[in-house]
ZAMARGU-4260 file (C-alpha; in steps of 0.2 Angstrom, whole numbers, plus 5000, padded with zeros to 4 digits):
<rodrens>
0) 4961/5271/4948 | 4964/5260/4963 | 4963/5242/4962 | 4949/5233/4972 | 4956/5221/4985
5) 4954/5203/4981 | 4940/5194/4991 | 4948/5183/5005 | 4944/5165/5002 | 4942/5152/5016
10) 4950/5135/5017 | 4950/5122/5031 | 4969/5120/5030 | 4984/5129/5021 | 5001/5120/5018
15) 5016/5131/5014 | 5028/5120/5007 | 5047/5122/5002 | 5045/5108/4989 | 5030/5100/4981
20) 5031/5083/4972 | 5014/5082/4964 | 5017/5065/4955 | 5007/5071/4940 | 5014/5064/4924
25) 5027/5075/4917 | 5027/5086/4932 | 5043/5093/4938 | 5046/5097/4957 | 5038/5113/4962
30) 5046/5125/4974 | 5038/5138/4987 | 5020/5132/4985 | 5004/5134/4994 | 4991/5120/4995
35) 4973/5124/5000 | 4962/5110/5007 | 4943/5111/5011 | 4931/5097/5015 | 4945/5084/5012
40) 4949/5090/4995 | 4963/5100/4987 | 4954/5116/4981 | 4969/5126/4976 | 4988/5125/4974
45) 5000/5137/4966 | 5016/5147/4969 | 5016/5156/4986 | 5019/5173/4978 | 5002/5171/4970
50) 4992/5163/4984 | 4999/5172/4999 | 4986/5182/5008 | 4972/5175/4997 | 4966/5163/5010
55) 4961/5162/5028 | 4962/5145/5036 | 4957/5136/5052 | 4974/5127/5052 | 4990/5133/5044
60) 5006/5124/5042 | 5023/5132/5038 | 5034/5118/5031 | 5049/5128/5026 | 5061/5113/5025
65) 5049/5100/5019 | 5044/5090/5004 | 5026/5089/5002 | 5019/5075/4992 | 5005/5062/4990
70) 5005/5049/5004 | 5012/5032/5001 | 5001/5018/4995 | 5006/5001/5003 | 4998/4990/4990
75) 5000/4974/4999 | 5001/4968/5017 | 4994/4958/5031 | 4993/4971/5045 | 4989/4960/5060
80) 5005/4950/5056 | 5014/4964/5065 | 5012/4953/5080 | 5022/4939/5072 | 5037/4951/5068
85) 5053/4941/5070 | 5043/4925/5075 | 5049/4915/5060 | 5064/4922/5052 | 5077/4914/5040
90) 5065/4901/5033 | 5060/4897/5015 | 5042/4901/5010 | 5033/4885/5012 | 5042/4880/5028
95) 5039/4898/5035 | 5020/4896/5031 | 5017/4878/5035 | 5028/4875/5050 | 5028/4892/5059
100) 5015/4905/5053 | 4999/4894/5050 | 5002/4884/5066 | 5004/4900/5076 | 4989/4908/5068
105) 4979/4892/5072 | 4983/4894/5090 | 4982/4913/5092 | 4971/4920/5079 | 4955/4929/5086
110) 4946/4946/5083 | 4956/4953/5098 | 4973/4947/5090 | 4968/4955/5073 | 4962/4971/5082
115) 4979/4973/5091 | 4990/4969/5076 | 4981/4980/5064 | 4982/4995/5076 | 5000/4992/5078
120) 5002/4992/5059 | 4992/5007/5056 | 5002/5017/5069 | 5018/5011/5060 | 5012/5015/5043
125) 5005/5032/5047 | 5021/5038/5056 | 5031/5032/5041 | 5020/5041/5028 | 5008/5028/5022
130) 4990/5035/5020 | 4983/5020/5011 | 4986/5001/5012 | 4979/4985/5005 | 4977/4972/5017
135) 4973/4953/5016 | 4969/4945/5032 | 4956/4936/5042 | 4942/4946/5051 | 4943/4960/5039
140) 4928/4968/5047 | 4939/4970/5063 | 4952/4978/5053 | 4939/4989/5045 | 4934/4995/5062
145) 4952/4999/5067 | 4955/5009/5050 | 4938/5018/5053 | 4944/5024/5070 | 4961/5029/5064
150) 4956/5040/5049 | 4967/5030/5037 | 4962/5023/5020 | 4962/5005/5015 | 4957/4991/5003
155) 4952/4976/5012 | 4955/4960/5001 | 4944/4948/5011 | 4953/4931/5011 | 4947/4916/5001
160) 4954/4898/5004 | 4948/4881/5000 | 4951/4875/5018 | 4942/4880/5034 | 4950/4893/5046
165) 4943/4902/5061 | 4936/4915/5049 | 4926/4904/5037 | 4923/4885/5034 | 4923/4884/5015
170) 4927/4894/4999 | 4908/4898/4997 | 4907/4905/5015 | 4923/4916/5012 | 4915/4923/4996
175) 4899/4926/5004 | 4907/4935/5019 | 4916/4946/5006 | 4900/4951/4997 | 4892/4955/5014
180) 4907/4966/5018 | 4906/4974/5001 | 4888/4979/5005 | 4892/4985/5022 | 4906/4997/5016
185) 4901/5001/4998 | 4897/5019/5003 | 4912/5022/5015 | 4923/5036/5009 | 4940/5027/5015
190) 4936/5009/5015 | 4935/4998/4999 | 4933/4979/4998 | 4941/4967/4986 | 4941/4948/4984
195) 4957/4941/4991 | 4959/4923/4985 | 4975/4918/4994 | 4985/4910/4980 | 4983/4898/4965
200) 4989/4884/4976 | 4976/4887/4990 | 4960/4890/4979 | 4953/4878/4967 | 4945/4882/4950
205) 4927/4883/4954 | 4929/4897/4968 | 4940/4906/4956 | 4927/4906/4942 | 4914/4912/4954
210) 4926/4926/4960 | 4929/4932/4942 | 4910/4933/4939 | 4906/4942/4955 | 4921/4954/4953
215) 4914/4960/4936 | 4896/4961/4943 | 4901/4971/4958 | 4916/4980/4949 | 4928/4977/4963
220) 4946/4971/4963 | 4954/4954/4965 | 4970/4954/4976 | 4980/4938/4975 | 4998/4931/4978
225) 5003/4924/4961 | 5020/4917/4955 | 5027/4920/4972 | 5042/4908/4970 | 5048/4894/4958
230) 5041/4880/4969 | 5023/4887/4967 | 5026/4887/4948 | 5033/4869/4947 | 5019/4863/4958
235) 5006/4871/4947 | 5014/4863/4931 | 5014/4846/4940 | 4996/4848/4946 | 4987/4857/4932
240) 4999/4855/4917 | 5002/4873/4916 | 5010/4888/4925 | 4998/4898/4937 | 4996/4913/4926
245) 4990/4903/4911 | 4977/4894/4922 | 4971/4911/4929 | 4969/4917/4911 | 4958/4901/4907
250) 4948/4905/4922 | 4945/4922/4916 | 4953/4931/4931 | 4965/4941/4921 | 4958/4959/4919
255) 4961/4977/4925 | 4953/4972/4941 | 4967/4959/4945 | 4981/4964/4957 | 4995/4952/4955
260) 5006/4951/4971 | 5025/4946/4969 | 5025/4940/4951 | 5043/4932/4951 | 5049/4920/4938
265) 5040/4929/4924 | 5043/4923/4906 | 5042/4936/4891 | 5025/4930/4885 | 5018/4931/4903
270) 5023/4949/4903 | 5015/4952/4887 | 4999/4944/4893 | 4999/4955/4909 | 5000/4970/4897
275) 4987/4964/4885 | 4974/4960/4900 | 4978/4976/4909 | 4982/4967/4926 | 4992/4976/4939
280) 5008/4969/4947 | 5013/4973/4965 | 5031/4971/4969 | 5037/4966/4987 | 5056/4967/4986
285) 5060/4965/5004 | 5049/4950/5007 | 5055/4942/4990 | 5073/4944/4996 | 5070/4938/5014
290) 5060/4922/5009 | 5072/4919/4994 | 5057/4919/4982 | 5066/4927/4967 | 5065/4943/4958
295) 5051/4953/4949 | 5056/4959/4932 | 5050/4977/4936 | 5059/4986/4922 | 5053/4974/4909
300) 5035/4975/4915 | 5035/4994/4915 | 5043/4994/4897 | 5028/4983/4892 | 5016/4995/4899
305) 5011/4985/4915 | 5007/4996/4930 | 5019/4991/4944 | 5015/4996/4962 | 5024/4993/4978
310) 5020/4984/4994 | 5029/4979/5010 | 5020/4962/5013 | 5017/4958/5031 | 5029/4961/5045
315) 5032/4943/5048 | 5041/4942/5031 | 5049/4960/5029 | 5050/4965/5044 | 5044/4983/5043
320) 5030/4992/5034 | 5042/5006/5029 | 5038/5012/5011 | 5053/5023/5010 | 5064/5009/5013
325) 5054/4998/5001 | 5055/5010/4986 | 5074/5012/4989 | 5076/4994/4989 | 5066/4992/4973
330) 5077/5005/4964 | 5093/4998/4970 | 5088/4980/4965 | 5083/4985/4948 | 5100/4994/4945
335) 5109/4979/4951 | 5099/4966/4942 | 5099/4975/4925 | 5118/4981/4927 | 5111/4998/4923
340) 5112/5013/4935 | 5099/5022/4926 | 5086/5008/4929 | 5071/5013/4939 | 5076/5031/4943
345) 5070/5040/4959 | 5055/5048/4951 | 5049/5031/4945 | 5052/5023/4962 | 5042/5036/4970
350) 5028/5034/4957 | 5027/5015/4962 | 5024/5020/4980 | 5011/5033/4976 | 5001/5035/4960
355) 5005/5017/4953 | 4998/5010/4970 | 4982/5021/4969 | 4980/5015/4951 | 4982/4996/4956
360) 4968/4999/4969 | 4957/5008/4957 | 4959/5024/4967 | 4969/5035/4955 | 4955/5046/4951
365) 4954/5051/4970 | 4972/5049/4977 | 4990/5046/4972 | 4994/5063/4965 | 4992/5081/4971
370) 4979/5089/4960 | 4965/5101/4962 | 4949/5091/4965 | 4958/5076/4972 | 4957/5070/4990
375) 4970/5078/5002 | 4980/5062/5006 | 4996/5071/5009 | 5013/5069/5018 | 5027/5081/5023
380) 5045/5075/5025 | 5057/5086/5034 | 5074/5087/5025 | 5082/5098/5038 | 5093/5083/5044
385) 5111/5078/5041 | 5107/5063/5031 | 5097/5074/5018 | 5108/5089/5016 | 5112/5097/5004
390) 5097/5095/4993 | 5100/5095/4974 | 5085/5085/4968 | 5071/5082/4981 | 5066/5066/4972
395) 5083/5058/4973 | 5085/5064/4991 | 5069/5055/4996 | 5073/5039/4986 | 5091/5037/4992
400) 5094/5047/5008 | 5078/5051/5018 | 5072/5040/5032 | 5054/5037/5037 | 5057/5045/5054
405) 5058/5062/5044 | 5040/5061/5040 | 5033/5075/5051 | 5015/5077/5045 | 5001/5066/5038
410) 4984/5071/5031 | 4971/5059/5025 | 4955/5066/5018 | 4962/5083/5024 | 4962/5077/5042
415) 4979/5079/5051 | 4983/5061/5058 | 5001/5065/5061 | 5007/5082/5067 | 5025/5085/5072
420) 5029/5066/5071 | 5015/5062/5084 | 4999/5053/5080 | 4984/5064/5083 | 4970/5051/5083
425) 4978/5036/5091 | 4986/5032/5108 | 5003/5026/5104 | 5007/5021/5121 | 4992/5010/5122
430) 4994/5002/5105 | 5012/4998/5110 | 5008/4991/5127 | 4994/4980/5119 | 5007/4973/5106
435) 5019/4969/5120 | 5006/4959/5129 | 5002/4949/5114 | 5021/4946/5111 | 5024/4940/5128
440) 5009/4928/5127 | 5015/4921/5110 | 5033/4919/5116 | 5027/4910/5131 | 5017/4898/5121
445) 5032/4894/5109
</rodrens>
């Protein structure tokens, strides 16, 4: 009796991968896999020997020397600040902010500035494998438009301050603009909105209470710089009689919706508090080092069950948006700080840059790992390069050897945004020329 042939299935895109790192819990690296994508979702994945010839597809990619994995989630940044890259280096945080960055923004900040800077950041991030980023900056509606056109995914943490800026005149106006932005994008498939109170030292109690209530009512995140350096903590103790995290607890901000950025100088009881309240920590190692802000106790946080994600911060304090470099630095810092070479192994560092970031942004049911039913936010990294040969363990090779220039392909929602190292939806020449014009103008005004 002859077997009936299997019915050929249709997929929009097929990826043939040498290695797949799924980032699923307890999942080892898979070899020689096929991933089928339809309508922006992963609809099938499995060994090539089982799926080969099972699908016909509109687009097919043979990634014979590549690792295929979830796209990086850059969980904290300020994308338009690419236009201030290198503008104010080698300064401590408060001098950097108050003497250089804020005056420059007061002079140059506009919707056109934000549009140009965010487009440059999006191009840089896509080409280095980031598919989702969280952003806190003025004119978030302008950033949203740039993201929408690019095909990327973003959480926009709409900023809140006590003092006026070109974006808003009061804390109430910042909050009102955030809620309107939320209403505008509540059904967008790639843009989510969060509250972005800048920091404990720039937002007073009453706006923070209001944000806590609205965050729960609307079920949206709160993204905030907290415990950024020792000076902030000392100032809080002098002004409020308590450390910043304790004040935020009293204001009922600590919850699984809170995304705590930086979190240096932590005490043991503060780590326990973060774990009990389910808050997330976003570690920015390069920025912390560059501004001499101190260290985040990543391994202690993880041991306590706190979700720790990874962010680059803005280009004015990093100075790149390269998540491969960031995860490598995070791993090496943990090893050195703990005097333990086994601290933060490669797989854990990769998780911080993918699934942990998705979890911090409340997106882990959709992205952050490669699973059937999840959205196809996927990158391919070509290991056929002198710096990544031979390959014994693809996770270790990525974490300790690979360069972001080896990212060859990027898909978001199943749409190819980078193909063979080239942007498919953006004019890189135009983006670069626009950035150069702004740089020349800012330099002439120094």
